[in-house]
C-alpha positions as CSV (number, residue, x, y, z in Angstrom):
1,M,191.5,64.9,29.7
2,A,190.8,61.9,27.5
3,P,191.9,63.6,24.2
4,Q,195.1,64.8,25.9
5,R,195.8,61.3,27.2
6,D,195.2,59.8,23.8
7,N,197.6,62.3,22.3
8,Y,200.1,61.4,25.0
9,E,199.8,57.7,24.2
10,S,200.1,58.3,20.5
11,S,203.2,60.5,21.0
12,R,204.7,57.9,23.2
13,A,204.0,55.1,20.6
14,A,205.5,57.2,17.9
15,D,208.7,57.9,20.0
16,E,209.0,54.1,20.6
17,R,208.7,53.4,16.9
18,R,211.2,56.1,16.0
19,N,213.7,54.8,18.6
20,N,213.3,51.2,17.3
21,F,213.9,52.5,13.8
22,I,217.0,54.4,14.8
23,T,218.3,51.5,16.7
24,H,217.9,49.3,13.7
25,L,219.7,51.8,11.4
26,S,222.6,52.1,13.8
27,M,223.1,48.4,14.2
28,D,226.2,47.3,12.5
29,E,226.8,44.0,10.8
30,D,228.5,42.3,13.8
31,T,225.6,43.3,16.1
32,E,223.0,42.0,13.7
33,K,224.9,38.7,13.5
34,L,225.2,38.5,17.3
35,L,221.5,39.2,17.6
36,H,220.6,36.6,15.0
37,N,222.7,34.0,16.7
38,S,221.2,34.8,20.1
39,T,217.7,34.6,18.7
40,N,218.3,31.2,17.1
41,S,220.7,29.8,19.7
42,D,218.3,27.1,20.7
43,H,218.1,25.7,17.2
44,P,220.6,22.8,16.9
45,T,221.3,23.5,13.2
46,S,222.3,27.1,14.0
47,F,224.9,25.8,16.5
48,L,226.3,23.2,14.2
49,R,226.5,25.6,11.2
50,Y,228.3,28.2,13.3
51,F,230.7,25.7,14.8
52,L,231.7,24.0,11.5
53,T,232.1,27.3,9.6
54,S,234.1,29.1,12.3
55,S,237.9,29.3,11.9
56,G,239.5,27.1,14.6
57,P,236.8,24.7,15.9
58,P,236.8,22.3,12.9
59,Q,240.6,22.1,13.1
60,I,240.6,21.4,16.8
61,I,238.0,18.6,16.3
62,T,240.1,17.1,13.6
63,L,243.2,17.1,15.9
64,C,241.2,15.5,18.7
65,L,240.0,12.8,16.4
66,L,243.5,12.0,15.1
67,I,245.1,12.1,18.5
68,A,242.3,9.9,20.1
69,L,242.6,7.5,17.2
70,A,246.4,7.2,17.8
71,L,246.3,7.0,21.6
72,G,243.2,4.9,21.7
73,S,244.6,2.2,19.3
74,T,247.4,1.6,21.9
75,V,245.2,1.7,25.0
76,G,245.0,-2.1,25.1
77,V,248.5,-2.6,23.8
78,V,250.3,-0.7,26.6
79,P,249.1,-2.9,29.5
80,A,249.8,-6.1,27.6
81,V,253.3,-5.0,26.5
82,V,254.4,-3.4,29.7
83,E,253.0,-6.1,32.0
84,D,254.9,-8.8,30.1
85,R,258.1,-6.7,29.9
86,Y,258.1,-6.1,33.7
87,A,257.5,-9.8,34.3
88,R,260.6,-10.7,32.3
89,L,262.9,-7.9,33.4
90,N,262.0,-7.7,37.1
91,H,260.8,-11.2,37.9
92,G,262.7,-13.5,35.6
93,Y,259.7,-14.7,33.5
94,T,260.6,-16.7,30.4
95,G,257.2,-18.1,29.2
96,E,254.7,-17.1,26.6
97,P,253.2,-13.5,26.7
98,C,251.2,-13.0,29.9
99,L,247.9,-11.9,28.3
100,Q,247.9,-15.0,26.1
101,I,247.5,-17.2,29.2
102,K,244.0,-17.7,30.7
103,M,243.1,-15.7,33.7
104,G,243.2,-18.5,36.3
105,E,246.4,-20.0,34.9
106,R,248.7,-17.0,34.8
107,P,252.0,-17.4,36.8
108,Q,253.0,-15.3,39.7
109,E,255.5,-13.5,37.7
110,C,252.8,-12.1,35.4
111,M,250.7,-11.0,38.4
112,L,253.8,-9.2,39.8
113,G,254.4,-7.6,36.4
114,N,250.9,-6.3,36.4
115,D,251.4,-4.7,39.8
116,D,254.6,-3.1,38.6
117,A,252.8,-1.7,35.5
118,Q,250.0,-0.3,37.6
119,N,252.5,1.4,40.0
120,S,254.4,2.8,37.1
121,A,251.2,4.1,35.5
122,A,250.1,5.7,38.7
123,M,253.5,7.4,39.3
124,T,253.6,8.6,35.7
125,S,250.2,10.1,36.1
126,F,251.4,11.8,39.3
127,I,254.5,13.3,37.7
128,S,252.7,14.3,34.5
129,N,249.9,16.0,36.3
130,S,252.2,17.7,38.8
131,L,254.0,19.3,35.8
132,T,250.7,20.3,34.3
133,F,249.7,21.8,37.7
134,S,252.9,23.8,37.8
135,T,252.8,25.1,34.2
136,S,249.2,25.0,32.8
137,C,248.0,28.3,34.3
138,L,251.2,30.1,33.2
139,M,250.9,28.5,29.7
140,G,247.3,29.7,29.5
141,S,248.3,33.2,30.6
142,I,251.0,33.3,28.0
143,S,248.5,32.2,25.3
144,D,246.4,35.2,26.3
145,E,249.3,37.5,25.4
146,R,251.2,35.6,22.6
147,G,248.5,33.5,21.0
148,R,247.2,29.9,21.2
149,R,248.7,28.3,18.1
150,G,252.3,28.0,19.2
151,I,251.5,26.3,22.5
152,I,249.1,23.9,20.9
153,L,251.9,22.8,18.4
154,L,254.4,22.4,21.3
155,G,252.0,20.2,23.3
156,I,251.2,18.0,20.3
157,A,255.0,17.6,19.6
158,L,255.6,16.4,23.1
159,S,252.8,13.9,22.8
160,L,254.8,12.1,20.0
161,L,257.5,10.9,22.5
162,G,255.4,8.2,24.2
163,P,254.3,6.3,21.1
164,M,257.9,6.6,19.7
165,F,259.3,4.8,22.8
166,L,256.4,2.2,22.7
167,V,257.6,1.2,19.2
168,L,261.2,1.1,20.2
169,M,260.4,-1.0,23.3
170,Q,258.8,-3.7,21.1
171,L,261.6,-3.6,18.6
172,D,264.2,-4.2,21.3
173,D,263.4,-6.7,24.1
174,S,266.1,-5.2,26.3
175,I,264.5,-1.8,26.6
176,S,262.8,-1.1,29.9
177,P,259.3,0.6,30.0
178,F,261.0,3.5,31.9
179,P,261.6,5.7,28.8
180,F,258.0,5.2,27.7
181,Y,256.6,6.3,31.1
182,A,259.2,9.1,31.4
183,S,258.2,10.6,28.1
184,H,254.6,10.5,29.0
185,A,255.4,12.2,32.3
186,F,257.4,14.9,30.6
187,S,254.7,15.6,28.1
188,G,252.6,17.0,31.0
189,I,254.7,20.2,31.0
190,V,252.5,21.6,28.2
191,S,248.8,20.8,28.2
192,W,247.6,21.7,24.8
193,M,243.9,20.8,25.6
194,A,243.5,23.7,28.0
195,V,244.8,26.1,25.4
196,A,242.5,24.5,22.8
197,L,239.5,25.2,25.0
198,S,240.6,28.8,25.3
199,S,240.9,28.8,21.5
200,L,237.2,27.7,21.2
201,S,236.2,30.4,23.7
202,D,237.7,33.0,21.4
203,V,235.2,32.3,18.6
204,I,232.1,30.6,20.2
205,P,229.3,32.6,21.9
206,S,228.9,32.0,25.6
207,E,225.5,30.1,25.4
208,W,227.1,27.6,22.9
209,R,230.4,26.9,24.8
210,A,229.2,23.9,26.7
211,P,228.0,22.0,23.6
212,A,231.1,23.3,21.7
213,F,233.4,21.8,24.3
214,G,231.3,18.7,24.1
215,M,232.0,18.5,20.4
216,V,235.7,18.3,21.4
217,L,235.0,15.3,23.6
218,A,232.9,13.8,20.8
219,G,236.0,14.0,18.5
220,F,237.9,12.1,21.2
221,S,235.1,9.6,21.6
222,M,234.9,8.9,17.8
223,G,238.7,8.2,17.8
224,F,238.5,6.0,20.8
225,A,235.5,4.2,19.4
226,L,237.3,3.2,16.2
227,S,240.9,2.7,17.4
228,P,240.8,-0.4,19.7
229,I,239.5,-2.5,16.8
230,L,242.9,-2.1,15.2
231,A,244.5,-4.1,18.1
232,V,242.3,-7.1,17.1
233,V,243.2,-7.2,13.4
234,M,246.9,-6.0,13.7
235,S,249.8,-7.0,15.9
236,H,250.8,-4.9,18.8
237,L,253.9,-3.6,17.0
238,M,251.9,-2.7,13.8
239,V,249.3,-0.9,15.9
240,S,252.0,1.1,17.7
241,I,253.6,2.1,14.4
242,F,250.2,3.1,13.1
243,A,249.6,5.3,16.1
244,L,253.0,7.0,15.7
245,I,252.3,7.7,12.1
246,I,248.9,9.2,12.9
247,L,250.3,11.4,15.5
248,V,253.0,12.7,13.2
249,G,250.3,13.4,10.6
250,G,248.3,15.3,13.2
251,F,251.3,17.4,14.0
252,I,251.9,18.2,10.4
253,F,248.2,19.0,9.9
254,A,248.3,21.4,12.9
255,C,251.4,23.1,11.5
256,F,249.7,24.0,8.2
257,Y,246.0,24.3,9.0
258,M,245.6,25.4,12.7
259,P,244.7,29.1,12.7
260,E,245.4,31.6,15.4
261,T,242.1,32.5,17.1
262,L,243.3,35.1,19.5
263,S,242.6,38.6,18.2
264,P,245.5,41.2,18.3
265,E,243.3,43.5,20.3
266,S,242.7,40.9,23.1
267,A,246.4,40.0,23.1
268,A,247.5,43.6,23.4
269,Q,245.0,44.2,26.3
270,A,246.2,41.1,28.1
271,R,249.8,42.3,27.9
272,L,248.8,45.7,29.2
273,N,246.9,44.0,32.1
274,R,250.0,41.9,32.9
275,L,252.2,45.0,32.9
276,S,249.8,46.9,35.2
277,E,249.9,44.0,37.7
278,R,253.7,43.7,37.8
279,P,255.2,45.1,41.0
280,P,258.3,47.4,40.9
281,M,261.5,45.4,40.4
282,N,264.6,47.2,41.4
283,T,267.1,44.3,41.7
284,Q,267.8,41.1,39.9
285,A,266.6,39.3,43.0
286,D,263.2,41.0,42.6
287,V,263.1,39.7,39.0
288,W,263.9,36.1,40.1
289,K,261.3,36.2,42.9
290,Y,258.6,37.5,40.6
291,N,259.2,34.9,37.9
292,L,259.4,32.0,40.5
293,M,256.1,33.2,42.1
294,L,254.3,33.8,38.8
295,P,252.7,30.4,38.5
296,A,251.3,30.6,42.0
297,K,250.1,34.2,41.4
298,E,248.3,33.1,38.2
299,L,246.4,30.5,40.3
300,M,245.0,33.1,42.6
301,I,242.3,33.8,40.0
302,L,240.6,30.7,41.5
303,N,240.1,32.6,44.7
304,R,238.4,35.6,43.0
305,N,234.8,34.8,44.2
306,K,232.6,32.0,45.5
307,L,231.8,30.6,42.1
308,F,235.5,30.1,41.3
309,R,236.1,28.5,44.6
310,L,233.3,26.0,44.1
311,L,234.5,25.3,40.5
312,S,237.9,24.6,42.0
313,A,236.4,22.1,44.4
314,L,234.5,20.5,41.5
315,A,237.7,20.3,39.5
316,F,239.6,18.7,42.3
317,F,237.2,16.0,43.4
318,S,236.1,15.1,39.8
319,G,239.8,15.1,38.7
320,C,240.8,12.7,41.4
321,I,238.4,10.0,40.5
322,G,238.3,10.7,36.7
323,S,242.0,10.3,36.4
324,A,242.1,7.2,38.6
325,D,239.3,5.6,36.4
326,H,241.2,6.3,33.2
327,T,244.6,5.2,34.6
328,L,243.8,2.0,36.5
329,F,240.5,0.8,35.0
330,L,242.1,-1.3,32.2
331,Y,244.7,-2.9,34.5
332,Y,241.8,-3.7,36.9
333,V,239.6,-5.4,34.4
334,E,242.5,-7.3,32.7
335,E,243.6,-8.6,36.0
336,N,240.3,-9.4,37.7
337,F,237.9,-10.1,34.7
338,G,240.3,-11.5,32.1
339,F,239.7,-8.8,29.5
340,N,241.6,-9.4,26.2
341,D,242.1,-7.3,23.1
342,S,238.7,-8.2,21.8
343,D,236.9,-7.3,25.0
344,I,238.8,-3.9,25.2
345,A,237.9,-3.2,21.6
346,T,234.2,-3.9,22.2
347,L,234.3,-1.8,25.4
348,F,235.9,1.2,23.8
349,L,233.6,0.9,20.8
350,I,230.6,1.1,23.1
351,I,232.1,4.0,25.1
352,G,233.0,5.9,22.0
353,I,229.6,5.6,20.3
354,M,227.9,6.5,23.6
355,G,230.3,9.5,24.0
356,I,229.5,10.8,20.6
357,F,225.8,10.4,21.2
358,V,225.9,12.1,24.6
359,Q,228.0,15.1,23.4
360,T,226.3,15.7,20.1
361,V,222.7,14.7,20.8
362,I,222.0,14.9,24.5
363,L,224.2,17.7,25.9
364,K,222.9,20.7,23.9
365,P,219.2,20.2,24.5
366,F,219.7,19.0,28.1
367,N,221.8,22.1,28.8
368,S,219.2,24.4,27.3
369,L,216.5,22.6,29.3
370,V,217.9,22.5,32.8
371,G,221.0,24.7,32.7
372,E,224.7,24.1,33.3
373,R,224.4,23.6,37.1
374,R,222.0,20.7,36.9
375,V,223.9,19.1,34.1
376,V,226.9,18.9,36.4
377,I,224.8,17.5,39.2
378,V,223.4,14.7,37.0
379,S,226.8,13.9,35.6
380,F,228.4,13.4,39.0
381,L,225.5,11.4,40.3
382,V,225.8,9.0,37.3
383,G,229.6,8.9,37.9
384,S,229.0,7.9,41.5
385,L,226.6,5.1,40.5
386,C,229.0,3.8,37.8
387,N,232.0,3.6,40.1
388,Y,229.9,1.8,42.7
389,L,228.9,-0.7,40.0
390,Y,232.6,-1.2,39.0
391,G,233.4,-1.9,42.6
392,V,230.7,-4.6,43.2
393,A,230.8,-6.1,39.7
394,E,231.2,-9.8,39.4
395,T,230.9,-10.3,35.7
396,K,232.0,-8.7,32.5
397,R,228.4,-7.8,31.7
398,T,228.2,-5.4,34.7
399,I,231.4,-3.7,33.6
400,F,230.0,-3.2,30.1
401,V,226.7,-1.8,31.4
402,S,228.5,0.5,33.9
403,A,230.9,1.8,31.3
404,T,228.0,2.6,28.9
405,L,226.2,4.6,31.6
406,A,229.5,6.3,32.5
407,S,229.4,8.2,29.2
408,L,226.9,10.5,30.7
409,T,229.6,11.6,33.2
410,G,231.4,13.1,30.2
411,M,228.9,16.0,30.2
412,S,230.6,17.5,33.3
413,F,233.9,18.4,31.7
414,P,232.6,20.6,28.9
415,T,230.0,22.1,31.1
416,I,232.4,23.2,33.9
417,S,234.7,24.5,31.2
418,A,231.9,26.6,29.8
419,I,230.9,28.0,33.2
420,K,234.4,29.2,34.0
421,S,234.8,30.6,30.4
422,N,231.5,32.5,30.7
423,N,232.5,34.3,33.9
424,V,235.8,35.9,32.9
425,D,236.8,38.6,30.4
426,E,238.0,37.8,26.9
427,M,241.5,38.7,28.0
428,E,241.5,36.0,30.7
429,Q,240.2,32.9,28.8
430,G,243.6,31.2,28.7
431,R,244.4,32.1,32.3
432,I,241.1,30.7,33.8
433,Q,241.2,27.6,31.6
434,G,244.8,27.0,32.6
435,A,244.2,27.7,36.3
436,L,241.4,25.2,36.7
437,Y,243.3,22.7,34.5
438,S,246.2,23.1,36.8
439,L,244.1,22.3,39.8
440,Q,242.4,19.4,38.0
441,S,245.9,18.2,37.1
442,L,246.9,18.2,40.8
443,A,243.9,16.1,41.6
444,S,244.6,13.8,38.7
445,A,248.1,13.4,40.1
446,L,246.8,12.4,43.5
447,G,243.8,10.4,42.4
448,P,245.5,7.2,41.0
449,L,248.0,7.1,43.9
450,L,245.1,7.4,46.4
451,L,243.0,4.7,44.8
452,R,246.1,2.6,44.3
453,Y,246.7,2.8,48.0
454,V,243.1,1.8,48.7
455,Y,243.5,-1.1,46.3
456,N,246.7,-2.4,48.0
457,E,245.1,-2.2,51.4
458,T,241.9,-4.1,50.3
459,K,243.0,-6.5,47.5
460,D,243.6,-9.4,49.9
461,G,240.1,-9.2,51.5
462,G,239.9,-5.9,53.3
463,G,236.9,-3.6,52.9
464,F,234.7,-4.7,49.9
465,G,237.6,-6.6,48.3
466,R,239.5,-5.6,45.1
467,G,236.8,-3.2,44.0
468,T,236.9,-1.1,47.1
469,M,238.9,1.6,45.4
470,F,236.0,2.3,42.9
471,I,233.5,2.4,45.8
472,F,235.8,4.9,47.4
473,G,235.7,6.8,44.1
474,A,231.9,6.8,44.2
475,G,232.1,8.5,47.5
476,L,234.3,11.3,46.0
477,Y,231.8,11.8,43.2
478,L,229.1,12.3,45.9
479,V,231.2,15.0,47.5
480,A,231.6,16.7,44.2
481,T,227.9,16.6,43.7
482,L,227.4,18.6,46.9
483,F,229.7,21.3,45.6
484,A,227.8,21.3,42.3
485,W,224.6,21.8,44.2
486,A,226.0,24.8,45.9
487,L,226.8,26.6,42.6
488,P,225.0,29.9,42.3
489,E,222.5,29.4,39.5
490,E,222.5,33.0,38.3
491,E,226.3,32.7,37.6
492,A,226.5,29.1,36.5
493,N,223.7,29.0,33.9
494,S,224.2,30.9,30.7
495,N,220.4,30.8,29.9
496,Y,219.7,32.5,33.2
497,K,222.1,35.3,32.5
498,K,220.9,35.6,28.9
499,Y,217.3,35.8,30.0
500,H,217.9,38.5,32.5
501,A,220.1,40.5,30.2
502,K,217.3,40.5,27.6
503,K,214.8,41.4,30.3
504,R,216.9,44.4,31.4
505,S,217.4,45.5,27.8
506,S,213.7,45.5,27.2
507,I,213.1,47.6,30.4
508,E,216.0,50.1,30.3
509,P,215.9,53.2,28.0
510,R,217.8,52.8,24.8
511,S,220.4,55.3,25.9
512,E,221.3,53.3,29.0
513,R,221.4,50.0,27.1
514,Q,223.8,51.4,24.6
515,G,225.9,53.0,27.3
516,G,225.7,56.3,25.5
517,L,225.5,59.8,27.2
518,N,222.5,62.0,27.0
519,Y,222.8,65.7,27.7
520,G,221.4,66.5,31.1
521,S,221.3,62.8,32.2
522,T,222.7,61.3,35.4
523,Q,225.3,59.5,33.2
524,D,226.6,63.0,32.1
525,A,226.8,64.0,35.7
């Protein structure tokens, strides 16, 4: 029996060597490249090399940098200009610019102007995000069928309107801030960022999508880190003109250098899928009904399974507080802590540098170590802590420390985007990114109004005082943390799926791994 067993083992080993050799010979160039990337995916230089040499990601990073540089340079200009303009137009103020007066000496007209500016910013955020909620999913679905490039260009073109009216408002003292806020609100009809993330998903492997989306935020962080310094060395008008020129330059760059990342095959398959889902339409009324209900129908992808429902809850609660922080934070620190242009420049320099460090140095190894699910949990816990510190802060130092820690919260957005991208087909990348962006936009529309309501009810001594709205926001982050904890690890973590896929491929016969048919096999039957 022993010789027969030895012969059997030798024959089996020879068969395995032959199968491995045949597999190697049949492996085409694309498969070898994918296997090479998968084998070396934990090496940071492999990710950076792949990201920077791909067609699309470097252009998107450049656009993010330019747009952040333009918008970030005016982030401290807008509250100063708008507050002073409202004080003069609505409350009869005739003195020197409001922010040039010390905190404790500002007249009542300036305080009322600041309230008007906060209310306008909150309402603008509500309208803009409501438009994004209504159109983002549909825009993403259209990009799955028609391509990403055109929608990105349209979104960037609409973003030019706000800076243009900011310049005009400073050139003519009689112009109300209304056109500026209205243009910002209208730009929400096309959210180019959701389509840009879909564009990255077209070319980046699943295990690298979280750090790839983080690189997009790093581009924004770099722009915001450098831009507020301009408000210190330049006048508000010159900074606004500079921002407009940069945005125009970014639009021209996108027109000439932004590639189309969607493959013709994926676009054709997405169109076929859309046609197969279309119901019979016998009358014009059926056509109108179908088109009117299309945005709502596209959103139903969020109800596909438990994972998508949990991601929807994460997007809603994190969007609420994240938008409120971005919309109201500067007005809050200017009114209550006397922040000036120099303080804002220092704050955004710290936030920008920390954002770059978190997205380029921390996110990739941290994601590989603990997985996407735990990255989101940690991000939301840090967000809750930082909002609590905003609410109880009594000095500028606490604000600076809290804002520095808050950079870790930025890991949640690229990670959630990667989870949803990894759990849909290639033909649905735009649709899922747009759907969750729509829901997050709805939350972003409600968040500033909700926190503004809490602020109005507590600014005169109720609750924990003027900072109660941020303590309320800390509670919302804790709710989001609970939903993040409930995420199924086997679906949320790309490393988990990758490990079990490799494990299955090492156990299953070669014919089953390749999906081929063997004569006499169960697959043939």
